[in-house]
Backbone of each chain as nested JSON, in Angstrom:
{
  "chains": [
    {"id": "A", "residues": [
      {"number": 1, "name": "MET", "atoms": {"N": [-4.503, 4.499, -18.604], "CA": [-3.613, 5.215, -17.72], "C": [-3.593, 4.49, -16.372]}},
      {"number": 2, "name": "LYS", "atoms": {"N": [-2.392, 4.323, -15.837], "CA": [-2.28, 3.63, -14.548], "C": [-2.269, 4.642, -13.405]}},
      {"number": 3, "name": "ALA", "atoms": {"N": [-2.845, 4.235, -12.288], "CA": [-2.805, 5.088, -11.101], "C": [-2.619, 4.208, -9.873]}},
      {"number": 4, "name": "ARG", "atoms": {"N": [-2.043, 4.801, -8.846], "CA": [-1.918, 4.098, -7.57], "C": [-2.498, 4.974, -6.471]}},
      {"number": 5, "name": "VAL", "atoms": {"N": [-3.425, 4.413, -5.726], "CA": [-4.017, 5.104, -4.581], "C": [-3.448, 4.474, -3.316]}},
      {"number": 6, "name": "THR", "atoms": {"N": [-2.916, 5.298, -2.432], "CA": [-2.354, 4.819, -1.167], "C": [-3.218, 5.32, -0.021]}},
      {"number": 7, "name": "VAL", "atoms": {"N": [-3.682, 4.409, 0.799], "CA": [-4.53, 4.77, 1.939], "C": [-3.791, 4.398, 3.216]}},
      {"number": 8, "name": "THR", "atoms": {"N": [-3.563, 5.404, 4.054], "CA": [-2.84, 5.162, 5.311], "C": [-3.652, 5.697, 6.485]}},
      {"number": 9, "name": "LEU", "atoms": {"N": [-3.437, 5.13, 7.642], "CA": [-4.086, 5.65, 8.844], "C": [-3.561, 7.044, 9.146]}},
      {"number": 10, "name": "LYS", "atoms": {"N": [-4.431, 7.934, 9.595], "CA": [-3.988, 9.269, 10.001], "C": [-3.054, 9.14, 11.199]}},
      {"number": 11, "name": "PRO", "atoms": {"N": [-2.102, 10.087, 11.325], "CA": [-1.227, 10.053, 12.504], "C": [-2.085, 10.122, 13.77]}},
      {"number": 12, "name": "GLY", "atoms": {"N": [-1.725, 9.341, 14.756], "CA": [-2.46, 9.379, 16.015], "C": [-3.529, 8.309, 16.126]}},
      {"number": 13, "name": "VAL", "atoms": {"N": [-3.944, 7.747, 14.987], "CA": [-4.94, 6.673, 15.036], "C": [-4.208, 5.369, 15.377]}},
      {"number": 14, "name": "LEU", "atoms": {"N": [-4.726, 4.668, 16.359], "CA": [-4.079, 3.418, 16.79], "C": [-4.093, 2.387, 15.677]}},
      {"number": 15, "name": "ASP", "atoms": {"N": [-3.016, 1.609, 15.575], "CA": [-2.919, 0.574, 14.546], "C": [-2.526, -0.755, 15.208]}},
      {"number": 16, "name": "PRO", "atoms": {"N": [-3.526, -1.47, 15.742], "CA": [-3.219, -2.717, 16.451], "C": [-2.564, -3.765, 15.543]}},
      {"number": 17, "name": "GLN", "atoms": {"N": [-2.935, -3.758, 14.25], "CA": [-2.342, -4.725, 13.325], "C": [-0.841, -4.454, 13.162]}},
      {"number": 18, "name": "GLY", "atoms": {"N": [-0.507, -3.167, 13.044], "CA": [0.901, -2.796, 12.964], "C": [1.663, -3.213, 14.214]}},
      {"number": 19, "name": "LYS", "atoms": {"N": [1.03, -3.004, 15.375], "CA": [1.641, -3.4, 16.651], "C": [1.896, -4.901, 16.682]}},
      {"number": 20, "name": "ALA", "atoms": {"N": [0.922, -5.667, 16.173], "CA": [1.056, -7.131, 16.165], "C": [2.219, -7.557, 15.275]}},
      {"number": 21, "name": "ILE", "atoms": {"N": [2.363, -6.881, 14.119], "CA": [3.466, -7.2, 13.199], "C": [4.798, -6.902, 13.872]}},
      {"number": 22, "name": "GLU", "atoms": {"N": [4.851, -5.744, 14.552], "CA": [6.061, -5.36, 15.29], "C": [6.449, -6.45, 16.297]}},
      {"number": 23, "name": "GLY", "atoms": {"N": [5.452, -6.919, 17.061], "CA": [5.697, -7.961, 18.042], "C": [6.153, -9.255, 17.383]}},
      {"number": 24, "name": "ALA", "atoms": {"N": [5.531, -9.583, 16.249], "CA": [5.876, -10.824, 15.545], "C": [7.312, -10.763, 15.046]}},
      {"number": 25, "name": "LEU", "atoms": {"N": [7.699, -9.611, 14.488], "CA": [9.075, -9.464, 13.982], "C": [10.071, -9.637, 15.13]}},
      {"number": 26, "name": "ARG", "atoms": {"N": [9.749, -9.026, 16.278], "CA": [10.655, -9.128, 17.423], "C": [10.778, -10.589, 17.857]}},
      {"number": 27, "name": "SER", "atoms": {"N": [9.641, -11.294, 17.869], "CA": [9.683, -12.695, 18.324], "C": [10.41, -13.581, 17.31]}},
      {"number": 28, "name": "MET", "atoms": {"N": [10.587, -13.072, 16.066], "CA": [11.357, -13.819, 15.061], "C": [12.816, -13.358, 15.04]}},
      {"number": 29, "name": "SER", "atoms": {"N": [13.212, -12.592, 16.053], "CA": [14.592, -12.076, 16.164], "C": [14.965, -11.145, 15.019]}},
      {"number": 30, "name": "ILE", "atoms": {"N": [13.963, -10.507, 14.398], "CA": [14.257, -9.444, 13.441], "C": [14.195, -8.145, 14.24]}},
      {"number": 31, "name": "GLU", "atoms": {"N": [15.391, -7.608, 14.556], "CA": [15.481, -6.518, 15.533], "C": [15.59, -5.147, 14.849]}},
      {"number": 32, "name": "GLY", "atoms": {"N": [15.358, -4.117, 15.639], "CA": [15.578, -2.758, 15.171], "C": [14.402, -2.17, 14.411]}},
      {"number": 33, "name": "VAL", "atoms": {"N": [13.327, -2.95, 14.314], "CA": [12.15, -2.485, 13.583], "C": [11.116, -2.014, 14.6]}},
      {"number": 34, "name": "HIS", "atoms": {"N": [10.647, -0.788, 14.431], "CA": [9.567, -0.353, 15.314], "C": [8.648, 0.61, 14.584]}},
      {"number": 35, "name": "ALA", "atoms": {"N": [7.541, 0.961, 15.267], "CA": [6.542, 1.845, 14.674], "C": [6.097, 1.352, 13.299]}},
      {"number": 36, "name": "VAL", "atoms": {"N": [5.609, 0.117, 13.256], "CA": [5.046, -0.42, 12.011], "C": [3.608, 0.067, 11.876]}},
      {"number": 37, "name": "ARG", "atoms": {"N": [3.293, 0.629, 10.708], "CA": [1.902, 1.028, 10.452], "C": [1.483, 0.47, 9.094]}},
      {"number": 38, "name": "GLN", "atoms": {"N": [0.322, -0.192, 9.105], "CA": [-0.109, -0.826, 7.866], "C": [-1.054, 0.066, 7.083]}},
      {"number": 39, "name": "GLY", "atoms": {"N": [-0.978, -0.007, 5.778], "CA": [-1.887, 0.72, 4.906], "C": [-2.266, -0.13, 3.717]}},
      {"number": 40, "name": "LYS", "atoms": {"N": [-3.039, 0.464, 2.821], "CA": [-3.513, -0.264, 1.64], "C": [-3.12, 0.486, 0.388]}},
      {"number": 41, "name": "ILE", "atoms": {"N": [-2.896, -0.245, -0.69], "CA": [-2.772, 0.416, -1.984], "C": [-3.761, -0.206, -2.959]}},
      {"number": 42, "name": "PHE", "atoms": {"N": [-4.152, 0.604, -3.919], "CA": [-5.009, 0.149, -4.999], "C": [-4.344, 0.546, -6.302]}},
      {"number": 43, "name": "ASP", "atoms": {"N": [-3.941, -0.458, -7.09], "CA": [-3.419, -0.18, -8.429], "C": [-4.586, -0.243, -9.389]}},
      {"number": 44, "name": "ILE", "atoms": {"N": [-4.788, 0.849, -10.106], "CA": [-6.012, 1.023, -10.883], "C": [-5.669, 1.414, -12.312]}},
      {"number": 45, "name": "GLU", "atoms": {"N": [-6.379, 0.815, -13.261], "CA": [-6.329, 1.265, -14.656], "C": [-7.517, 2.187, -14.865]}},
      {"number": 46, "name": "ILE", "atoms": {"N": [-7.258, 3.362, -15.413], "CA": [-8.357, 4.3, -15.605], "C": [-8.37, 4.791, -17.049]}},
      {"number": 47, "name": "ASP", "atoms": {"N": [-9.575, 4.879, -17.619], "CA": [-9.722, 5.258, -19.03], "C": [-9.299, 6.7, -19.252]}},
      {"number": 48, "name": "GLY", "atoms": {"N": [-8.881, 6.987, -20.493], "CA": [-8.612, 8.364, -20.899], "C": [-7.196, 8.776, -20.561]}},
      {"number": 49, "name": "GLU", "atoms": {"N": [-6.821, 9.962, -21.037], "CA": [-5.455, 10.462, -20.831], "C": [-5.452, 11.803, -20.1]}},
      {"number": 50, "name": "ASP", "atoms": {"N": [-6.616, 12.165, -19.547], "CA": [-6.736, 13.454, -18.863], "C": [-6.417, 13.265, -17.37]}},
      {"number": 51, "name": "HIS", "atoms": {"N": [-5.201, 13.716, -16.981], "CA": [-4.753, 13.5, -15.605], "C": [-5.694, 14.128, -14.58]}},
      {"number": 52, "name": "LYS", "atoms": {"N": [-6.134, 15.356, -14.913], "CA": [-6.967, 16.098, -13.97], "C": [-8.282, 15.352, -13.724]}},
      {"number": 53, "name": "ARG", "atoms": {"N": [-8.849, 14.849, -14.827], "CA": [-10.118, 14.128, -14.728], "C": [-9.91, 12.818, -13.958]}},
      {"number": 54, "name": "ALA", "atoms": {"N": [-8.78, 12.136, -14.239], "CA": [-8.492, 10.874, -13.544], "C": [-8.373, 11.112, -12.036]}},
      {"number": 55, "name": "ARG", "atoms": {"N": [-7.67, 12.194, -11.682], "CA": [-7.531, 12.527, -10.252], "C": [-8.88, 12.802, -9.602]}},
      {"number": 56, "name": "ALA", "atoms": {"N": [-9.746, 13.502, -10.335], "CA": [-11.062, 13.827, -9.792], "C": [-11.867, 12.539, -9.566]}},
      {"number": 57, "name": "THR", "atoms": {"N": [-11.819, 11.639, -10.568], "CA": [-12.55, 10.367, -10.444], "C": [-12.035, 9.565, -9.259]}},
      {"number": 58, "name": "LEU", "atoms": {"N": [-10.705, 9.493, -9.149], "CA": [-10.122, 8.693, -8.067], "C": [-10.366, 9.341, -6.708]}},
      {"number": 59, "name": "GLY", "atoms": {"N": [-10.348, 10.667, -6.678], "CA": [-10.668, 11.373, -5.439], "C": [-12.073, 11.024, -4.963]}},
      {"number": 60, "name": "GLU", "atoms": {"N": [-13.009, 10.983, -5.917], "CA": [-14.379, 10.618, -5.558], "C": [-14.433, 9.165, -5.063]}},
      {"number": 61, "name": "ALA", "atoms": {"N": [-13.706, 8.293, -5.764], "CA": [-13.667, 6.881, -5.365], "C": [-13.117, 6.733, -3.941]}},
      {"number": 62, "name": "CYS", "atoms": {"N": [-12.084, 7.524, -3.613], "CA": [-11.504, 7.47, -2.266], "C": [-12.503, 7.954, -1.226]}},
      {"number": 63, "name": "GLU", "atoms": {"N": [-13.11, 9.107, -1.524], "CA": [-14.016, 9.716, -0.551], "C": [-15.207, 8.803, -0.264]}},
      {"number": 64, "name": "ARG", "atoms": {"N": [-15.68, 8.115, -1.329], "CA": [-16.925, 7.362, -1.18], "C": [-16.71, 5.898, -0.856]}},
      {"number": 65, "name": "LEU", "atoms": {"N": [-15.552, 5.329, -1.227], "CA": [-15.405, 3.875, -1.059], "C": [-14.058, 3.441, -0.479]}},
      {"number": 66, "name": "LEU", "atoms": {"N": [-12.959, 3.95, -1.062], "CA": [-11.661, 3.323, -0.775], "C": [-11.096, 3.685, 0.593]}},
      {"number": 67, "name": "ALA", "atoms": {"N": [-11.375, 4.907, 1.042], "CA": [-10.807, 5.347, 2.317], "C": [-11.923, 5.736, 3.283]}},
      {"number": 68, "name": "ASN", "atoms": {"N": [-11.69, 5.512, 4.54], "CA": [-12.558, 6.041, 5.581], "C": [-11.903, 7.339, 6.048]}},
      {"number": 69, "name": "THR", "atoms": {"N": [-12.394, 8.457, 5.514], "CA": [-11.673, 9.718, 5.702], "C": [-11.726, 10.237, 7.14]}},
      {"number": 70, "name": "LEU", "atoms": {"N": [-12.521, 9.6, 7.988], "CA": [-12.48, 9.941, 9.418], "C": [-11.137, 9.566, 10.019]}},
      {"number": 71, "name": "VAL", "atoms": {"N": [-10.632, 8.423, 9.632], "CA": [-9.406, 7.915, 10.271], "C": [-8.275, 7.647, 9.269]}},
      {"number": 72, "name": "GLU", "atoms": {"N": [-8.537, 7.828, 7.979], "CA": [-7.513, 7.502, 6.985], "C": [-7.244, 8.684, 6.051]}},
      {"number": 73, "name": "ASP", "atoms": {"N": [-5.987, 8.794, 5.638], "CA": [-5.588, 9.737, 4.589], "C": [-5.427, 8.956, 3.299]}},
      {"number": 74, "name": "TYR", "atoms": {"N": [-5.561, 9.657, 2.161], "CA": [-5.27, 8.978, 0.904], "C": [-4.391, 9.847, 0.021]}},
      {"number": 75, "name": "ALA", "atoms": {"N": [-3.614, 9.196, -0.834], "CA": [-2.782, 9.897, -1.801], "C": [-3.004, 9.237, -3.159]}},
      {"number": 76, "name": "ILE", "atoms": {"N": [-3.041, 10.056, -4.194], "CA": [-3.286, 9.555, -5.549], "C": [-2.078, 9.887, -6.414]}},
      {"number": 77, "name": "GLU", "atoms": {"N": [-1.503, 8.879, -7.064], "CA": [-0.446, 9.115, -8.05], "C": [-0.965, 8.622, -9.388]}},
      {"number": 78, "name": "VAL", "atoms": {"N": [-0.88, 9.461, -10.406], "CA": [-1.298, 9.055, -11.744], "C": [-0.06, 9.003, -12.629]}},
      {"number": 79, "name": "ALA", "atoms": {"N": [0.115, 7.894, -13.329], "CA": [1.26, 7.751, -14.227], "C": [0.762, 7.652, -15.654]}},
      {"number": 80, "name": "LYS", "atoms": {"N": [1.539, 8.219, -16.589], "CA": [1.172, 8.064, -17.996], "C": [1.308, 6.603, -18.385]}},
      {"number": 81, "name": "SER", "atoms": {"N": [0.411, 6.137, -19.24], "CA": [0.554, 4.769, -19.739], "C": [1.727, 4.734, -20.708]}},
      {"number": 82, "name": "PRO", "atoms": {"N": [2.419, 3.593, -20.777], "CA": [3.654, 3.553, -21.575], "C": [3.352, 3.626, -23.079]}}
    ]},
    {"id": "B", "residues": [
      {"number": 1, "name": "MET", "atoms": {"N": [15.303, 5.823, 10.886], "CA": [15.197, 5.83, 9.439], "C": [13.824, 5.275, 9.058]}},
      {"number": 2, "name": "LYS", "atoms": {"N": [13.174, 5.947, 8.126], "CA": [11.852, 5.491, 7.71], "C": [11.965, 4.601, 6.479]}},
      {"number": 3, "name": "ALA", "atoms": {"N": [11.097, 3.619, 6.39], "CA": [11.051, 2.772, 5.205], "C": [9.601, 2.452, 4.879]}},
      {"number": 4, "name": "ARG", "atoms": {"N": [9.379, 2.18, 3.613], "CA": [8.044, 1.733, 3.202], "C": [8.184, 0.444, 2.416]}},
      {"number": 5, "name": "VAL", "atoms": {"N": [7.457, -0.572, 2.849], "CA": [7.432, -1.852, 2.142], "C": [6.086, -1.957, 1.432]}},
      {"number": 6, "name": "THR", "atoms": {"N": [6.126, -2.245, 0.144], "CA": [4.904, -2.39, -0.649], "C": [4.776, -3.845, -1.083]}},
      {"number": 7, "name": "VAL", "atoms": {"N": [3.645, -4.444, -0.768], "CA": [3.407, -5.846, -1.132], "C": [2.232, -5.888, -2.103]}},
      {"number": 8, "name": "THR", "atoms": {"N": [2.482, -6.441, -3.285], "CA": [1.422, -6.509, -4.308], "C": [1.295, -7.949, -4.801]}},
      {"number": 9, "name": "LEU", "atoms": {"N": [0.125, -8.286, -5.282], "CA": [-0.064, -9.609, -5.89], "C": [0.763, -9.708, -7.162]}},
      {"number": 10, "name": "LYS", "atoms": {"N": [1.348, -10.879, -7.401], "CA": [2.078, -11.083, -8.652], "C": [1.102, -10.99, -9.825]}},
      {"number": 11, "name": "PRO", "atoms": {"N": [1.607, -10.552, -10.992], "CA": [0.737, -10.523, -12.168], "C": [0.186, -11.931, -12.431]}},
      {"number": 12, "name": "GLY", "atoms": {"N": [-1.068, -12.007, -12.769], "CA": [-1.669, -13.301, -13.082], "C": [-2.379, -13.942, -11.904]}},
      {"number": 13, "name": "VAL", "atoms": {"N": [-2.08, -13.485, -10.693], "CA": [-2.78, -14.021, -9.525], "C": [-4.14, -13.322, -9.416]}},
      {"number": 14, "name": "LEU", "atoms": {"N": [-5.182, -14.113, -9.281], "CA": [-6.527, -13.531, -9.216], "C": [-6.683, -12.655, -7.977]}},
      {"number": 15, "name": "ASP", "atoms": {"N": [-7.423, -11.554, -8.121], "CA": [-7.642, -10.638, -7.007], "C": [-9.152, -10.37, -6.867]}},
      {"number": 16, "name": "PRO", "atoms": {"N": [-9.863, -11.273, -6.188], "CA": [-11.317, -11.121, -6.077], "C": [-11.714, -9.84, -5.348]}},
      {"number": 17, "name": "GLN", "atoms": {"N": [-10.885, -9.4, -4.39], "CA": [-11.202, -8.167, -3.657], "C": [-11.148, -6.969, -4.61]}},
      {"number": 18, "name": "GLY", "atoms": {"N": [-10.119, -6.944, -5.449], "CA": [-10.023, -5.887, -6.465], "C": [-11.221, -5.899, -7.395]}},
      {"number": 19, "name": "LYS", "atoms": {"N": [-11.626, -7.099, -7.794], "CA": [-12.798, -7.235, -8.677], "C": [-14.046, -6.683, -8.002]}},
      {"number": 20, "name": "ALA", "atoms": {"N": [-14.184, -6.97, -6.709], "CA": [-15.353, -6.503, -5.96], "C": [-15.362, -4.974, -5.894]}},
      {"number": 21, "name": "ILE", "atoms": {"N": [-14.175, -4.383, -5.69], "CA": [-14.074, -2.919, -5.623], "C": [-14.473, -2.317, -6.972]}},
      {"number": 22, "name": "GLU", "atoms": {"N": [-13.965, -2.954, -8.049], "CA": [-14.31, -2.505, -9.4], "C": [-15.83, -2.497, -9.599]}},
      {"number": 23, "name": "GLY", "atoms": {"N": [-16.475, -3.583, -9.192], "CA": [-17.931, -3.692, -9.317], "C": [-18.636, -2.642, -8.477]}},
      {"number": 24, "name": "ALA", "atoms": {"N": [-18.117, -2.41, -7.263], "CA": [-18.741, -1.438, -6.363], "C": [-18.649, -0.035, -6.953]}},
      {"number": 25, "name": "LEU", "atoms": {"N": [-17.466, 0.301, -7.517], "CA": [-17.292, 1.638, -8.115], "C": [-18.273, 1.818, -9.274]}},
      {"number": 26, "name": "ARG", "atoms": {"N": [-18.422, 0.749, -10.087], "CA": [-19.344, 0.841, -11.229], "C": [-20.764, 1.065, -10.727]}},
      {"number": 27, "name": "SER", "atoms": {"N": [-21.129, 0.348, -9.666], "CA": [-22.504, 0.471, -9.155], "C": [-22.725, 1.835, -8.51]}},
      {"number": 28, "name": "MET", "atoms": {"N": [-21.63, 2.554, -8.173], "CA": [-21.758, 3.909, -7.63], "C": [-21.635, 4.952, -8.733]}},
      {"number": 29, "name": "SER", "atoms": {"N": [-21.696, 4.508, -9.993], "CA": [-21.592, 5.396, -11.157], "C": [-20.246, 6.112, -11.237]}},
      {"number": 30, "name": "ILE", "atoms": {"N": [-19.213, 5.507, -10.661], "CA": [-17.855, 6.015, -10.875], "C": [-17.291, 5.201, -12.036]}},
      {"number": 31, "name": "GLU", "atoms": {"N": [-17.256, 5.832, -13.208], "CA": [-16.991, 5.088, -14.452], "C": [-15.53, 5.215, -14.887]}},
      {"number": 32, "name": "GLY", "atoms": {"N": [-15.143, 4.328, -15.793], "CA": [-13.832, 4.428, -16.425], "C": [-12.721, 3.788, -15.615]}},
      {"number": 33, "name": "VAL", "atoms": {"N": [-13.087, 3.181, -14.483], "CA": [-12.09, 2.547, -13.622], "C": [-12.137, 1.041, -13.861]}},
      {"number": 34, "name": "HIS", "atoms": {"N": [-10.998, 0.459, -14.172], "CA": [-10.996, -0.996, -14.289], "C": [-9.648, -1.556, -13.858]}},
      {"number": 35, "name": "ALA", "atoms": {"N": [-9.584, -2.891, -13.81], "CA": [-8.354, -3.571, -13.385], "C": [-7.843, -3.037, -12.046]}},
      {"number": 36, "name": "VAL", "atoms": {"N": [-8.713, -3.063, -11.032], "CA": [-8.294, -2.677, -9.686], "C": [-7.588, -3.864, -9.027]}},
      {"number": 37, "name": "ARG", "atoms": {"N": [-6.411, -3.61, -8.477], "CA": [-5.7, -4.659, -7.724], "C": [-5.269, -4.085, -6.388]}},
      {"number": 38, "name": "GLN", "atoms": {"N": [-5.578, -4.838, -5.34], "CA": [-5.283, -4.318, -4.012], "C": [-3.944, -4.846, -3.504]}},
      {"number": 39, "name": "GLY", "atoms": {"N": [-3.251, -4.021, -2.758], "CA": [-2.003, -4.442, -2.128], "C": [-1.903, -3.853, -0.737]}},
      {"number": 40, "name": "LYS", "atoms": {"N": [-0.777, -4.112, -0.107], "CA": [-0.569, -3.638, 1.261], "C": [0.704, -2.807, 1.335]}},
      {"number": 41, "name": "ILE", "atoms": {"N": [0.715, -1.841, 2.243], "CA": [1.974, -1.165, 2.548], "C": [2.234, -1.242, 4.046]}},
      {"number": 42, "name": "PHE", "atoms": {"N": [3.519, -1.209, 4.372], "CA": [3.938, -1.171, 5.76], "C": [4.908, -0.002, 5.898]}},
      {"number": 43, "name": "ASP", "atoms": {"N": [4.514, 0.99, 6.681], "CA": [5.424, 2.099, 6.991], "C": [6.151, 1.732, 8.27]}},
      {"number": 44, "name": "ILE", "atoms": {"N": [7.471, 1.7, 8.193], "CA": [8.283, 1.133, 9.265], "C": [9.382, 2.11, 9.661]}},
      {"number": 45, "name": "GLU", "atoms": {"N": [9.593, 2.24, 10.97], "CA": [10.755, 2.958, 11.505], "C": [11.808, 1.912, 11.797]}},
      {"number": 46, "name": "ILE", "atoms": {"N": [13.01, 2.128, 11.31], "CA": [14.05, 1.133, 11.541], "C": [15.292, 1.811, 12.114]}},
      {"number": 47, "name": "ASP", "atoms": {"N": [15.897, 1.163, 13.091], "CA": [17.056, 1.749, 13.785], "C": [18.256, 1.856, 12.858]}},
      {"number": 48, "name": "GLY", "atoms": {"N": [19.139, 2.811, 13.176], "CA": [20.415, 2.916, 12.476], "C": [20.298, 3.744, 11.214]}},
      {"number": 49, "name": "GLU", "atoms": {"N": [21.445, 4.01, 10.605], "CA": [21.483, 4.847, 9.394], "C": [22.114, 4.094, 8.224]}},
      {"number": 50, "name": "ASP", "atoms": {"N": [22.272, 2.786, 8.382], "CA": [22.912, 1.982, 7.343], "C": [21.824, 1.433, 6.396]}},
      {"number": 51, "name": "HIS", "atoms": {"N": [21.73, 2.053, 5.201], "CA": [20.677, 1.694, 4.254], "C": [20.74, 0.227, 3.861]}},
      {"number": 52, "name": "LYS", "atoms": {"N": [21.977, -0.237, 3.637], "CA": [22.139, -1.607, 3.151], "C": [21.637, -2.602, 4.197]}},
      {"number": 53, "name": "ARG", "atoms": {"N": [21.996, -2.293, 5.459], "CA": [21.582, -3.178, 6.542], "C": [20.061, -3.123, 6.719]}},
      {"number": 54, "name": "ALA", "atoms": {"N": [19.49, -1.911, 6.596], "CA": [18.04, -1.764, 6.732], "C": [17.322, -2.577, 5.652]}},
      {"number": 55, "name": "ARG", "atoms": {"N": [17.852, -2.497, 4.429], "CA": [17.244, -3.262, 3.333], "C": [17.316, -4.758, 3.596]}},
      {"number": 56, "name": "ALA", "atoms": {"N": [18.442, -5.212, 4.125], "CA": [18.607, -6.642, 4.412], "C": [17.596, -7.08, 5.479]}},
      {"number": 57, "name": "THR", "atoms": {"N": [17.468, -6.249, 6.55], "CA": [16.52, -6.575, 7.617], "C": [15.095, -6.642, 7.075]}},
      {"number": 58, "name": "LEU", "atoms": {"N": [14.746, -5.634, 6.27], "CA": [13.372, -5.593, 5.754], "C": [13.139, -6.713, 4.744]}},
      {"number": 59, "name": "GLY", "atoms": {"N": [14.163, -7.048, 3.971], "CA": [14.049, -8.174, 3.037], "C": [13.729, -9.458, 3.79]}},
      {"number": 60, "name": "GLU", "atoms": {"N": [14.418, -9.647, 4.901], "CA": [14.157, -10.848, 5.719], "C": [12.73, -10.8, 6.284]}},
      {"number": 61, "name": "ALA", "atoms": {"N": [12.322, -9.607, 6.755], "CA": [10.957, -9.452, 7.291], "C": [9.913, -9.792, 6.226]}},
      {"number": 62, "name": "CYS", "atoms": {"N": [10.164, -9.353, 4.98], "CA": [9.226, -9.637, 3.886], "C": [9.166, -11.125, 3.602]}},
      {"number": 63, "name": "GLU", "atoms": {"N": [10.363, -11.728, 3.48], "CA": [10.425, -13.15, 3.11], "C": [9.745, -14.021, 4.162]}},
      {"number": 64, "name": "ARG", "atoms": {"N": [9.92, -13.621, 5.449], "CA": [9.453, -14.499, 6.521], "C": [8.07, -14.143, 7.044]}},
      {"number": 65, "name": "LEU", "atoms": {"N": [7.639, -12.888, 6.885], "CA": [6.365, -12.511, 7.518], "C": [5.454, -11.658, 6.633]}},
      {"number": 66, "name": "LEU", "atoms": {"N": [5.999, -10.601, 6.051], "CA": [5.109, -9.587, 5.469], "C": [4.499, -9.999, 4.13]}},
      {"number": 67, "name": "ALA", "atoms": {"N": [5.248, -10.777, 3.349], "CA": [4.739, -11.155, 2.02], "C": [4.665, -12.671, 1.906]}},
      {"number": 68, "name": "ASN", "atoms": {"N": [3.697, -13.147, 1.15], "CA": [3.654, -14.554, 0.759], "C": [4.286, -14.624, -0.627]}},
      {"number": 69, "name": "THR", "atoms": {"N": [5.569, -14.981, -0.645], "CA": [6.33, -14.832, -1.901], "C": [5.898, -15.821, -2.994]}},
      {"number": 70, "name": "LEU", "atoms": {"N": [5.03, -16.756, -2.654], "CA": [4.452, -17.613, -3.702], "C": [3.567, -16.799, -4.629]}},
      {"number": 71, "name": "VAL", "atoms": {"N": [2.785, -15.908, -4.056], "CA": [1.797, -15.177, -4.851], "C": [1.977, -13.656, -4.793]}},
      {"number": 72, "name": "GLU", "atoms": {"N": [2.945, -13.181, -3.982], "CA": [3.096, -11.736, -3.837], "C": [4.528, -11.286, -4.125]}},
      {"number": 73, "name": "ASP", "atoms": {"N": [4.638, -10.087, -4.689], "CA": [5.926, -9.42, -4.847], "C": [6.047, -8.364, -3.751]}},
      {"number": 74, "name": "TYR", "atoms": {"N": [7.291, -8.01, -3.416], "CA": [7.448, -6.9, -2.472], "C": [8.519, -5.931, -2.971]}},
      {"number": 75, "name": "ALA", "atoms": {"N": [8.363, -4.678, -2.567], "CA": [9.348, -3.642, -2.894], "C": [9.666, -2.891, -1.619]}},
      {"number": 76, "name": "ILE", "atoms": {"N": [10.939, -2.54, -1.45], "CA": [11.39, -1.845, -0.24], "C": [11.951, -0.48, -0.64]}},
      {"number": 77, "name": "GLU", "atoms": {"N": [11.435, 0.577, -0.035], "CA": [12.019, 1.917, -0.207], "C": [12.509, 2.378, 1.156]}},
      {"number": 78, "name": "VAL", "atoms": {"N": [13.755, 2.81, 1.211], "CA": [14.297, 3.335, 2.463], "C": [14.569, 4.824, 2.273]}},
      {"number": 79, "name": "ALA", "atoms": {"N": [14.086, 5.628, 3.201], "CA": [14.315, 7.074, 3.124], "C": [15.16, 7.508, 4.308]}},
      {"number": 80, "name": "LYS", "atoms": {"N": [16.022, 8.488, 4.074], "CA": [16.795, 9.049, 5.195], "C": [15.849, 9.731, 6.152]}},
      {"number": 81, "name": "SER", "atoms": {"N": [16.124, 9.622, 7.436], "CA": [15.301, 10.354, 8.401], "C": [15.648, 11.838, 8.292]}},
      {"number": 82, "name": "PRO", "atoms": {"N": [14.658, 12.722, 8.577], "CA": [14.904, 14.151, 8.338], "C": [15.896, 14.733, 9.34]}}
    ]}
  ]
}
């Protein structure tokens, strides 16, 4: 079963990397882009077909490793394998 | 207008960071997780309400800055502002 975990900075947390990208785009004459915020995704293959169990496993993985829950939010999407 | 750009490694490109995460999860007794691949997202505010133009701008941003198109794929989602 495939899953995608998305980790983003919580609103209000400063994102200097996003700011740098914004500045870089402007200096490349790519205009109209602002408020860039960077995040991470993890595409994961997970055993079994039990969505609830997969979500629980991934939730634990986020809490303990993938996200810093002080400053980051995470979202889990589980897709059926084809 | 809000947009999200997702940058992922092309299939077949090695992802040592993903491998390390996989190993770390196993060592934390989080089982059943394999084939972890890491990617990046960029949440972007873009001026105007013209979806086609926004996509063109973001496509250029991806080609020139956000993605390394030799080894990475990118996807652009544009959402209407509320």
